[in-house]
GUDRENKOL-162497 format. One line per 10 residues: number of its first residue (from 1); their letters; for each residue x, y, z of C-alpha. Coordinates in steps of 0.25 Angstrom, whole numbers, plus 2048, in hexadecimal, padded with zeros to 3 digits. Example, Ala and Ser with C-alpha at 12.3 -4.5 7.8 and 13.67 -1.06 7.14 Angstrom:
1) as) 831 7EE 81F  837 7FC 81D .
//
This chain:
1) mltlgslafa) A56 B8F 0E8  A5D B95 0F4  A5F B8C 100  A62 B91 10E  A62 B84 117  A54 B7F 117  A4F B8C 111  A4F B8E 102  A49 B99 0F8  A43 B95 0EB .
11) spwllaalag) A45 BA3 0E5  A52 BA8 0EC  A54 BB4 0E2  A48 BBB 0E9  A50 BBB 0F5  A58 BC6 0EF  A4D BD0 0F3  A52 BCE 101  A5D BD8 0FD  A52 BE3 0FC .
21) lpliwwllrv) A4F BE2 10B  A59 BEE 10E  A51 BF6 104  A44 BF3 10B  A4B BF6 119  A4F C04 113  A41 C07 10E  A3A C03 11B  A43 C0D 122  A40 C18 119 .
31) tppaprrilf) A38 C24 11F  A31 C30 118  A3A C3D 117  A39 C47 122  A2F C52 120  A33 C60 11D  A32 C6A 129  A2A C76 127  A29 C81 132  A1A C83 136 .
41) pairlllglv) A18 C8B 143  A0B C84 146  A12 C77 147  A15 C7B 155  A07 C78 158  A0A C69 157  A15 C69 161  A12 C5F 16C  A08 C57 165  A0B C48 166 .
51) prevtpartp) A07 C40 15A  9FE C34 15B  A06 C2B 152  A16 C2B 150  A1B C27 142  A29 C21 143  A34 C27 13B  A39 C1A 136  A33 C0C 133  A35 C03 140 .
61) lwlillrmai) A41 BF9 13F  A38 BED 142  A2E BF1 137  A39 BF2 12D  A3E BE4 131  A2F BDF 130  A2E BE4 122  A3B BDF 11E  A37 BD1 123  A2B BD2 11A .
71) aalvilgaah) A33 BD5 10E  A3D BCA 111  A32 BC0 113  A2C BC4 105  A39 BC2 0FE  A3C BB5 105  A2E BB0 101  A30 BB4 0F3  A3D BAC 0F3  A35 B9F 0F5 .
81) pllnpqaqls) A3B B9A 102  A3B B8B 104  A3E B83 111  A45 B76 111  A49 B75 102  A4D B67 0FE  A59 B6B 0F6  A5F B77 0EF  A60 B76 0DF  A6D B7B 0DA .
91) gtgplilvvd) A73 B7B 0CC  A6D B81 0BF  A6A B74 0B7  A5F B6A 0B9  A5D B63 0C7  A62 B55 0C7  A59 B4D 0D1  A5D B3F 0D4  A54 B37 0DC  A57 B29 0E3 .
101) dgwaaardwp) A4A B21 0E1  A4E B13 0E5  A48 B0B 0F0  A51 B13 0FB  A49 B20 0F7  A3B B1A 0FA  A3A B1C 109  A39 B2B 108  A34 B2C 0FA  A2A B37 0FD .
111) arqaalrdll) A34 B40 104  A3D B3E 0F8  A32 B42 0EE  A2F B4E 0F7  A3E B52 0F6  A3E B50 0E7  A32 B59 0E5  A38 B64 0ED  A45 B64 0E5  A3D B64 0D8 .
121) aeaeredrqv) A34 B6F 0DD  A41 B77 0DF  A46 B73 0D1  A38 B78 0CB  A3A B85 0D2  A47 B87 0CC  A42 B82 0BE  A4D B77 0BF  A4C B6A 0B6  A4E B5D 0BD .
131) vlvttaqsgg) A55 B50 0BA  A4E B45 0C2  A57 B39 0C4  A52 B2D 0CB  A5D B22 0D0  A54 B16 0D1  A52 B0F 0C4  A43 B0E 0BE  A3C B01 0BE  A3A B01 0AF .
141) dtappalapi) A42 AFA 0A4  A44 B06 09C  A50 B0F 09F  A4D B1C 0A7  A4B B29 09E  A57 B32 09C  A58 B3D 0A7  A54 B4B 0A2  A51 B58 0A9  A42 B5A 0AC .
151) ravdaraavd) A39 B65 0B2  A38 B65 0C2  A29 B63 0C1  A2B B56 0B8  A36 B51 0C2  A2C B53 0CD  A22 B4B 0C6  A2C B40 0C4  A30 B40 0D3  A21 B3F 0D7 .
161) alqpkpwpvd) A20 B32 0CF  A2E B2D 0D4  A2D B20 0DD  A39 B19 0E3  A3E B0C 0DD  A3F AFF 0E5  A4E AFD 0E1  A5B B05 0E3  A5F B11 0DB  A69 B10 0D0 .
171) rqaalarlqk) A71 B1D 0D1  A7B B19 0C6  A70 B17 0BC  A6B B25 0C0  A78 B2B 0BF  A7A B25 0B1  A6D B2C 0AD  A71 B39 0B3  A7E B39 0AC  A77 B39 09E .
181) lslpganaai) A71 B46 0A1  A78 B53 09E  A72 B5F 0A6  A76 B6E 0A4  A7B B76 0B0  A7E B73 0BE  A74 B69 0C3  A6F B68 0D1  A6D B59 0D5  A65 B54 0E0 .
191) wlsdgiddgg) A65 B45 0E4  A5A B40 0ED  A61 B33 0F1  A5D B27 0F9  A6B B27 100  A6E B19 0FD  A7C B16 0F6  A7A B0D 0EA  A89 B0A 0E8  A8F B15 0E1 .
201) gakllaadld) A84 B1B 0D8  A81 B26 0E3  A8F B2C 0E3  A8F B2C 0D3  A82 B33 0D2  A85 B3D 0DD  A92 B41 0D6  A8B B43 0C9  A80 B4B 0CF  A8A B54 0D6 .
211) drgsleylva) A93 B56 0CA  A86 B5C 0C2  A85 B67 0CC  A81 B65 0DB  A7B B59 0E2  A70 B59 0ED  A6F B4C 0F4  A62 B49 0FB  A60 B3D 104  A56 B39 10F .
221) gpgqspllva) A59 B3B 11D  A5F B30 126  A52 B2B 12B  A4C B29 11D  A58 B21 117  A54 B15 10F  A51 B08 116  A53 AFA 111  A4E AED 116  A57 AE1 113 .
231) agdreakdpt) A55 AD2 116  A5C ACD 122  A5F ABF 126  A54 AB6 120  A58 AAA 128  A55 AB2 135  A4A AAD 13E  A43 ABA 13C  A43 AC3 12F  A4E ACC 130 .
241) valralpamk) A50 AD9 127  A5B AE4 127  A57 AF3 126  A62 AFB 11F  A63 B0A 11E  A6D B15 11D  A74 B18 12B  A6E B23 133  A71 B2B 140  A63 B27 146 .
251) prlyevrasg) A5C B1A 149  A52 B16 13F  A45 B0E 143  A3E B05 13A  A32 AFB 13A  A34 AEF 132  A28 AE7 12E  A25 AD9 128  A19 AD6 120  A13 ACB 118 .
261) adgrflarqa) A0E ACA 10A  A00 ACF 10D  A06 ADB 114  A03 AD5 122  A0C ADB 12D  A15 AD0 133  A20 AD6 13B  A26 AE3 13F  A34 AE7 145  A3A AF4 149 .
271) atiepgaaaa) A48 AF7 144  A52 B01 147  A5E B06 13E  A68 B0B 149  A70 B18 146  A7B B16 13D  A76 B09 139  A72 B05 12B  A6A AF8 12E  A62 AF1 138 .
281) evrlampnel) A5D AE3 139  A4E AE0 13B  A49 AD2 140  A3A AD0 13E  A36 AC6 148  A2A ABD 144  A25 AAF 144  A28 AA6 137  A1A AA6 133  A1A AB5 132 .
291) rnqvtrieve) A28 AB6 12C  A24 AAD 120  A19 AB7 11D  A23 AC3 11C  A24 AC9 10E  A29 AD7 111  A31 ADE 11C  A32 AED 11B  A35 AF9 123  A28 B00 127 .
301) ngqsagavll) A27 B0D 11F  A33 B0A 118  A2C B0E 10B  A37 B08 102  A3A AFB 0FA  A47 AFA 102  A3F AFA 10F  A38 AED 10B  A3E ADF 10B  A35 AD5 104 .
311) vderwrrrpv) A36 AC7 10A  A34 ABA 102  A34 AAB 105  A43 AAB 108  A40 AB3 115  A36 AA9 119  A38 A9E 123  A31 A93 11C  A2B A89 125  A32 A7B 124 .
321) giaappnads) A2D A6F 12B  A35 A63 130  A2C A57 130  A2F A51 13E  A29 A52 14C  A2F A5E 154  A35 A55 15E  A38 A48 156  A47 A49 156  A4E A41 161 .
331) qpllsenyyl) A5B A48 15E  A57 A55 159  A65 A5B 157  A68 A4F 14E  A5B A4E 146  A59 A53 138  A4E A5C 13C  A57 A64 145  A61 A66 13A  A56 A6B 131 .
341) eralepftev) A50 A74 13B  A5D A7B 13E  A5F A7D 12F  A51 A82 12C  A4F A8B 138  A56 A97 132  A4D A99 126  A40 A91 128  A36 A8E 133  A38 A80 137 .
351) rrghatdllk) A2C A77 13C  A2C A69 141  A21 A5F 141  A1A A54 13A  A19 A56 12B  A09 A57 12B  A0A A62 136  A14 A6A 12F  A0C A6A 122  A00 A70 129 .
361) rqlavlifad) A08 A7D 129  A0F A85 11E  A1C A7E 11B  A27 A80 111  A30 A74 113  A2D A66 11A  A39 A5E 11E  A3A A50 121  A48 A4C 126  A4A A3D 124 .
371) snpdspadae) A3B A3A 127  A2F A37 11F  A20 A3B 120  A19 A35 12C  A0E A2F 123  A08 A2E 115  9FF A39 118  A0A A42 11D  A11 A3F 110  A05 A42 107 .
381) aiekwvdsgg) A04 A50 10F  A12 A53 10D  A11 A50 0FE  A05 A59 0FC  A0D A64 103  A19 A62 0FA  A10 A62 0EE  A0A A70 0F2  A18 A76 0F3  A1F A71 100 .
391) mllrfagprl) A2D A6C 101  A30 A5F 107  A3F A5E 10C  A44 A50 110  A51 A4C 116  A57 A3D 115  A5B A34 120  A5A A26 125  A4B A25 125  A49 A2B 117 .
401) aekddnllpv) A54 A22 111  A4C A16 115  A3E A1B 112  A3A A25 108  A2D A2A 103  A27 A32 0F8  A2A A40 0FD  A38 A40 0F7  A3E A46 0EB  A45 A3A 0E6 .
411) rlrrggrtig) A45 A2B 0E8  A4F A26 0F3  A58 A1A 0F4  A56 A12 100  A61 A14 10B  A6B A1F 10A  A79 A22 105  A83 A21 110  A91 A20 113  A96 A11 115 .
421) gamsweqpak) A8A A0C 10D  A8A A06 0FF  A88 A13 0F9  A90 A1B 103  A9A A27 100  AA8 A26 105  AA6 A34 10A  A9A A3D 10D  A96 A44 101  A96 A53 0FE .
431) lapfapdspf) A8B A5B 0F8  A8C A5F 0E9  A8A A6E 0E5  A7B A71 0E3  A76 A71 0D4  A72 A7F 0CE  A64 A7A 0CD  A63 A76 0DC  A5C A7E 0E6  A69 A7D 0EE .
441) aglsvppdvt) A71 A84 0E3  A7A A8E 0E8  A7D A88 0F5  A8B A84 0F8  A8E A76 0FD  A98 A75 109  AA3 A6B 106  AA1 A65 114  A92 A61 112  A91 A52 110 .
451) vsrqvladpd) A87 A47 10F  A8A A39 115  A7C A33 112  A70 A35 109  A64 A2E 103  A66 A2C 0F5  A5C A2F 0EA  A58 A24 0DF  A5D A28 0D1  A52 A2F 0C9 .
461) ldlaaktwar) A51 A37 0BC  A4D A43 0C4  A57 A42 0CF  A60 A4C 0CA  A55 A56 0C9  A50 A54 0D7  A5E A55 0DD  A61 A63 0E4  A6E A5F 0EB  A79 A54 0E9 .
471) ladgtplvta) A85 A4E 0EF  A92 A4F 0E9  A90 A41 0E2  A83 A45 0DC  A79 A3E 0E5  A6D A46 0E9  A6D A4D 0F7  A60 A56 0F5  A55 A52 0EB  A47 A59 0E9 .
481) ekrgrgwivl) A3B A57 0E1  A30 A60 0DE  A22 A5B 0E2  A16 A63 0DE  A19 A72 0E3  A23 A6D 0EE  A30 A66 0EF  A35 A59 0F6  A44 A5A 0FA  A4D A4F 0FF .
491) vhttanadws) A5B A51 106  A61 A43 104  A68 A44 112  A64 A47 120  A61 A55 126  A6B A52 132  A79 A4E 132  A77 A3F 132  A7A A3E 123  A80 A4B 11F .
501) nlslsglfvq) A86 A58 125  A7D A60 11B  A74 A64 126  A80 A6A 12E  A83 A74 123  A7E A81 11E  A7B A7B 111  A70 A73 118  A69 A80 11C  A6B A86 10E .
511) mlrrivglsq) A65 A7A 107  A59 A7A 111  A57 A89 10E  A56 A86 0FF  A4C A7B 101  A43 A83 10A  A45 A8E 0FF  A3F A85 0F5  A32 A84 0FD  A30 A93 0FB .
521) gvtaaseatl) A32 A92 0EC  A40 A98 0ED  A4B A91 0E4  A58 A97 0E7  A5F A92 0DA  A53 A95 0D1  A55 A9C 0C4  A47 AA0 0C3  A44 AAF 0C2  A3B AB6 0CD .
531) ppletldgfg) A31 AC0 0C6  A2D ACC 0CE  A20 ACB 0D6  A1F AD8 0DF  A29 AE3 0E0  A2B AEF 0EA  A2A AFD 0E6  A33 B08 0EB  A2B B0A 0F8  A2B AFB 0FB .
541) hlqrapptar) A1D AF7 0F6  A1A AEA 0EF  A14 AEB 0E2  A13 AE3 0D5  A20 AE1 0CE  A22 AEB 0C3  A23 AE6 0B5  A32 AEB 0B5  A36 AE1 0C0  A3E AD5 0BB .
551) piaskdlatt) A3F AC6 0C0  A4B AC2 0C9  A52 AB5 0C8  A50 AAD 0D5  A5F AAB 0D6  A62 ABA 0D5  A57 ABF 0DE  A61 AC0 0EA  A6A AC9 0E3  A60 AD1 0DB .
561) ivspqhppgf) A61 AE0 0DE  A54 AE8 0DD  A52 AF0 0D0  A48 AF5 0C7  A48 AE7 0C0  A47 AE0 0CD  A40 AE9 0D8  A3E AE4 0E6  A33 ADA 0E8  A2E ACC 0E7 .
571) ygtqdsrral) A32 AC3 0DB  A2F AB5 0D8  A21 AAF 0D9  A16 AB0 0E3  A19 AA3 0E9  A28 AA6 0EA  A2C AB5 0EB  A3A ABA 0ED  A3C AC8 0F2  A46 AD2 0EC .
581) nvstgitelk) A49 ADE 0F6  A50 AEB 0F4  A5A AE7 0FF  A5F ADC 0F6  A6E ADF 0F4  A6E AEB 0FD  A77 AE8 109  A77 AF6 10F  A73 B05 10C  A7E B0F 10A .
591) pidglpadah) A7C B1E 10A  A81 B26 0FE  A8F B2C 101  A99 B33 0F9  A90 B3F 0F3  A98 B4A 0ED  A9D B54 0F7  A95 B60 0F2  A88 B58 0F1  A7E B5D 0FB .
601) retfgrgdei) A77 B52 104  A6A B55 10A  A5E B4E 110  A51 B4F 108  A43 B4F 10F  A47 B59 11A  A3A B5F 118  A30 B64 10E  A34 B71 106  A2C B7C 10C .
611) dlrapvltaa) A28 B89 104  A2A B95 10D  A25 B9F 103  A17 BA0 109  A1A BA1 118  A25 BAB 115  A1B BB4 10D  A10 BB2 117  A1A BB7 122  A1D BC3 119 .
621) lllaladlli) A0E BC6 117  A0B BC5 126  A17 BCE 129  A11 BD8 11F  A04 BD8 126  A0B BDB 133  A12 BE6 12D  A05 BEC 128  9FF BEB 136  A0C BF2 13B .
631) ayglrgllrr) A0B BFD 131  9FC BFF 135  A00 C00 143  A0B C0A 141  A02 C13 13A  9F7 C12 144  9ED C0C 13B  9EA C00 145  9E4 C0A 14E  9DD C13 144 .
641) rparvaaall) 9D7 C08 13B  9D6 BFB 142  9CA BF6 13A  9D2 BF8 12D  9DE BF1 133  9D6 BE5 137  9D0 BE4 129  9DE BE4 124  9E3 BD9 12D  9D6 BD1 12A .
651) laalafpapa) 9D9 BD2 11B  9E8 BCE 11E  9E3 BC2 125  9DA BBE 11A  9E5 BC0 110  9EC BB4 117  9E3 BA7 114  9E0 B9F 120  9E8 B92 121  9E1 B88 118 .
661) raddafvvra) 9DB B7C 11F  9E0 B73 114  9EA B76 108  9E3 B7A 0FC  9EA B6F 0F3  9E6 B65 0FE  9D7 B6A 0FE  9D7 B69 0EF  9DC B5A 0EF  9D3 B56 0FA .
671) tselrlayvr) 9C6 B5C 0F4  9C8 B5A 0E5  9C4 B4C 0E7  9C0 B41 0F1  9CD B3D 0F8  9D0 B33 103  9DA B38 10D  9E4 B32 117  9EC B37 123  9FA B39 120 .
681) tgseevdses) A02 B32 12B  A10 B35 128  A14 B27 124  A17 B26 116  A13 B17 115  A06 B19 11C  A02 B26 114  A05 B1F 107  9FD B13 10B  9F1 B1C 10F .
691) ragllglgda) 9F2 B23 101  9F3 B16 0FA  9E8 B11 102  9DE B1C 0FF  9E2 B1C 0F0  9DE B0D 0F0  9D1 B10 0F7  9CE B1C 0EE  9D1 B13 0E2  9C7 B09 0E7 .
701) ltrrtavetg) 9BC B14 0EA  9BE B19 0DC  9BC B0B 0D5  9B1 B06 0DE  9A9 B12 0E2  9A4 B20 0DD  9AF B26 0E7  9BB B2C 0DF  9C6 B31 0E8  9D3 B38 0E5 .
711) dplaidietd) 9E1 B35 0EA  9E1 B34 0F9  9E7 B40 101  9F1 B3F 10D  9EC B48 119  9F4 B4F 123  9EB B4F 12F  9F3 B5B 135  9F1 B65 129  9E7 B5F 11F .
721) eliffpllyw) 9D8 B61 11F  9D0 B54 120  9C2 B59 11D  9C3 B56 10E  9C4 B47 110  9B8 B3E 114  9C2 B33 118  9D0 B33 11E  9D9 B27 120  9E2 B28 12C .
731) pvtadqppps) 9EC B1D 12D  9F2 B1C 13B  A01 B1B 13D  A0A B19 149  A12 B26 147  A06 B2F 143  A05 B3B 14C  9F8 B3F 152  9F1 B4B 14B  9F3 B59 151 .
741) praverinry) 9E7 B60 158  9E4 B68 14B  9E4 B5B 143  9DB B55 14D  9D1 B60 14C  9D2 B5F 13D  9CF B50 13E  9C4 B52 147  9BD B5C 13E  9BF B52 133 .
751) letggtilfd) 9B8 B47 13A  9AD B50 13F  9AA B54 131  9A8 B47 12B  9B6 B41 128  9BA B33 12A  9C7 B2E 12F  9CC B1F 12D  9D7 B1D 137  9DF B11 133 .
761) trdgdeqspg) 9E9 B0B 13D  9EF B02 133  9F3 AF8 13D  9EA AEC 139  9F7 AE4 135  9FC AE3 144  9F1 ADA 148  9F1 AE0 156  9E4 AE2 15E  9E0 AF0 15F .
771) pfggaavaad) 9D3 AF9 15F  9D4 AFB 150  9D9 AED 14C  9E8 AF0 14D  9F3 AF2 157  9EF AFA 164  9FA B04 161  9F3 B08 154  9E7 B0B 15C  9EF B14 165 .
781) rlrrltagin) 9F5 B1B 159  9E7 B1E 154  9E3 B23 162  9EF B2C 162  9ED B31 154  9DE B35 156  9E0 B3B 164  9D8 B48 163  9CF B44 157  9C0 B42 15A .
791) mpplvpippd) 9C0 B33 158  9B2 B2D 159  9B0 B20 160  9B3 B14 157  9AC B07 156  9AF AFB 14D  9A7 AFD 140  999 AF7 141  994 AED 137  989 AF7 132 .
801) hvltksfyll) 993 B03 130  991 B0B 124  9A0 B08 120  99C AFA 11E  993 AFD 113  996 B0B 10D  99B B04 100  99E AF5 102  998 AEC 10D  9A4 AEA 116 .
811) hefpgrwdvg) 9A5 AE2 123  9B4 AE3 125  9BE AEF 122  9CC AE9 120  9D8 AF1 11B  9E6 AED 118  9E4 AE5 125  9D7 ADE 12A  9D8 ADE 139  9D2 AEA 13F .
821) tlwvepvddh) 9C4 AF0 143  9BF AFC 13C  9BA B06 146  9B0 B11 142  9A9 B1D 149  99B B19 14D  991 B1D 143  988 B2A 145  980 B2D 139  97E B3B 13E .
831) vndgvssviv) 98D B3E 13E  995 B3F 131  98B B38 129  98D B2B 132  99C B2A 12D  9A6 B26 137  9B1 B31 139  9BC B27 13E  9BF B19 139  9CA B11 13F .
841) gaddwagawa) 9D1 B04 13B  9DE AFD 13A  9DE AF5 12D  9E7 AFF 124  9DC B01 119  9E6 B0A 111  9EF AFF 110  9E4 AF6 10A  9DF B01 100  9ED B05 0FC .
851) idkegqplya) 9F1 B04 0ED  9FD B07 0E5  9FE B0F 0D8  9F9 B03 0D0  9ED B01 0D9  9F3 AF4 0E0  9F2 AF2 0EF  9FE AF6 0F7  9FC AEE 103  9F7 AE0 106 .
861) avpggeqqre) 9EA ADF 10E  9EB AD5 119  9E6 ACA 11B  9DB ACB 111  9E3 ACF 104  9DB AD5 0F9  9CD AD2 0FE  9D1 ADA 10B  9D6 AE5 102  9C9 AE6 0FB .
871) malrfginlv) 9C1 AE7 108  9CA AF2 10D  9C7 AFA 100  9B8 AF7 102  9BA AFD 110  9C1 B09 10B  9B6 B0B 100  9AB B0A 10B  9B3 B14 114  9B3 B1E 109 .
881) myvltgnyks) 9A5 B1D 105  9A1 B1D 114  9A8 B2B 117  9A2 B30 10A  994 B2B 10B  992 B2B 11A  986 B22 11F  980 B21 112  980 B12 112  97A B11 120 .
891) dqvhvpaile) 96D B16 11A  962 B0B 11C  95E B0D 10D  96B B05 10A  968 AF9 113  960 AF0 109  96B AF1 0FF  976 AEE 109  96F AE2 10E  96D ADD 100 .
901) rlgq) 97C ADE 0FE  97F AD7 10B  975 ACC 107  97D ACA 0FA .
//
C-alpha cells in the first residue's frame, strides 16, 4: 500500500501508468498529414466561397486537458484509492497485531474492532499472514495456545469474537509468549493499546516489537481515554467516589449514577475532570435510607468494568438505636449517649428513643448505656429481636452494677471493681492486646488508654470463649454471647469518661465500628473464604460468576487484585456480600511513555476507511460522456441529428443505475425473514439495549407463538428504507438530533402505509409527572424529535383496545419500569386495518425484554421483579401480534370466547 497523508492506494504499481500521460498528450496533438497540391485551373471557381464549417488544424488545448484528466482518473481508479487508511503495513513477514483487551479497552471497544477489521482487510489484500496477540489473560485454567501465523480471514473471525476482559492486561506474559515465536523476514507490528502503563511491561513489549521490524502504536483519542471509578471516603456523610483518567487538554464531563440492587435509580451527579487533571471527586448527596440501598455507582455510558464501583455493606450507614428519650440527659455533654453519638455518627445513622419505638423500624444495633429495659414486655420484645438477628450492645455503669437482667452475655458480680475498694488496683489498668480470634484483632491498643473501674463477670467455664477484650491482668473488658441469630455484647465499663478514658480515644470508635460490622455479618478477622456470587464482564454488566472464578479469603479481600481467578464482582453469601472492584490497588492511571524513538504513534478511529474507486471511475465515465458530447458538437452532429443524440444521451443515462432507495444487502436482510427493527440513536449503550431487548422479545415470540423472527436490525432514519418492517422501536434519548426533512418524509410515508412506531421515552425511573408518565423534559424531547412528523392525536389506551387482547388478555403494560401510561392513536377500523400507527410510553420496554448470550435478563424490572418482566414480555407479544393481524381480535365472533376466558 502506498500512503500519502490521508490517501492511500491498495494497488500502487498501477500508478506507473501515469508515466504514459505525455504519450497521450502527444497522440492527442497529432494532426493528419498535409494534402498534396495539384494544379487544377477550375479551382479558381471556388475562390470567395465561405465554408459553413471550419475544422481546426489542431485539437484544442482544453479538450486535450479534458481527455488527459479522463485517462488519469481511470489509472487512479484502477490503483484502488482509499481515503483515511488506518495504518500502513510495512515489512515482508507476517503482520504482528497486538491487542490490549483488558478493562481499559472496553469503553470504545466497537471502534477498536472496526480499526482491527480495517487493518486485517489491508493484510488480506496484501496476502499477509497475521500473528494475533492479546495482552489480557483468558479466563480459563488452561494455558493459552502457542502463537502462530494465521490467515487474515481467520484473524478477522477471531477479532469478531474477541471481547474485553474485566481485569488488567498482563503485557509481560504476552511478551513471553511472543518471544517463543520465531518469524521470517522483517515484521510490521501494530499495537492497538489502551494507553495505560502497567509498570514496565509496556516498554519491554514495545522494544521487542520495534526490534522485529517496525512498530505502529495506535491509541484512543484524549476524549476516549479509559475511565476508572474508585472508592472515596466511606465515612463521609454522602457516598464519595473518585473518577480517574489520563490527563487531557480539554475538560471532560460525566454523569455519575447510583442505583440499587433492583436497578432502581437513586441519585445522579455531574462531574468534570478539569484540563490537565487526572482525577475528580464526586459526592452523591442522598438521605441515609437511599444510601443504604445503593449497590452500584457508575459513570453513565462508561461501558467498562472500570467505570463501575460495586457497593457492599461496608458502605452502608447502618441504623443504630440508642435506647433513651431524645432529651433525657440533664448534662448532655457528659452523658454516655453524647459520647456514643459522637463516635457513631461518622459511619452510622444514629437514632434515639424508647426501645419499643426504635424496634418498629429497621435497626442493626440497639444500645443501652448503663440502663435497662423499661418493662418486662420491652425485655421480651428485645429478646425476640436479638433472636431474629439483631445486636444488643450494653455498657456498664453504676445502675447496671447494682441491678442486672437476663439480657447480658455473662453473670455479673454485685458492685464493681474500683480503686480504693477491697478489690482495687494500685493504678488504673491498661488493655491487653486483642486475641487473634477476637473481632477486634488487628487493632492497636494505645498505651495511654486505661480503665479505673469495671463490673466483673462471675467465673464460668465458658467465660474465656465469651471474652472479646481483656485488661492487662486478664479480667474481661468486653464479653459477648450468641443468642439465636443475633448477639448480646457487654462492655464492662462506661461509655463516657467516668470509669475509663477509652471513650476519649480513637480505639473506642474502631471497636464500635467492628461491633456494628458484625451486625452486617462482616467479621474482619474471619478466616472463612468468600465464594463468588456475581461478577462483572468487561463492559460492566453483572452476570453469574463463571466456573473459573475462585473464592477469596475474607482477610485477603482488601488487598486482592482482580484477575481471571478473581474477577470483579460480589463474593460471600446473599446475606453478606463483599464487593471486589477493578479499582482495588490502582491509585492512579499513568500513560505509556518511553516508546522507541522510531515507533510511529497514531490515533485510531479517525474515521472509517473509504473506498474511492467507485466515485473516481464514475467521474471518469461522466467526463467521457461529456467528451462524447463535445465531439458531436465539434462535428456539427448536434444540429444535424438531434434525435440520435437525444437517444444516445438517454442510453447513457440509463447506463447509470438510479440511486437505490436501499442498499441491496440491507434489502436482502430485511426481507429474507420477518425482523423487528429499532432506530439507531448514536448512543452505544442505548442501541445495545435496544438490540438485546428485541432479541429477547423475538425469542419469546418464537417459543410462545407461531411467529418466527430473525435477528433485529438497526435502522438509520436518514438513509435506510422503513417500509420492510411492520414495527419500529424508537428509544428517545437526550442528545438524539431531530430527523432531516427527507427523513421526515420517509417516516410519514411509513406511517401512512401501515407501519407502527413505538416511541419509548425510557424515563419511567425518574418518577416525575409528565404527559407520558416520566419527566416533562422527556416529553419535550419527544416533541422536538417528532417535529414535522404527522403525529396523530393520542389518547390513553382504552380498556377494550385490541392491543389488550391480541394474544394475552392484559390490563397493564409495564416495562423495566411500571409508572407510565400507554398512549395510542384512536382506533379507526377503516385506516390501516385499525392499527395505531404511533404508540408512546415511558417504561423502557427494551430494558425489560433484554437478554444476554445465555438468555438471562440483563436488567432488573422495578419494582415488580420477574412477574413484571413477564407482563412486559406479554405486552411485547401482544404488540407484535397486533401490528401483524390488525383488528382481527376486535371481530364480534371472538367475543364469546374472550368472555369465557375472562370468567375463568
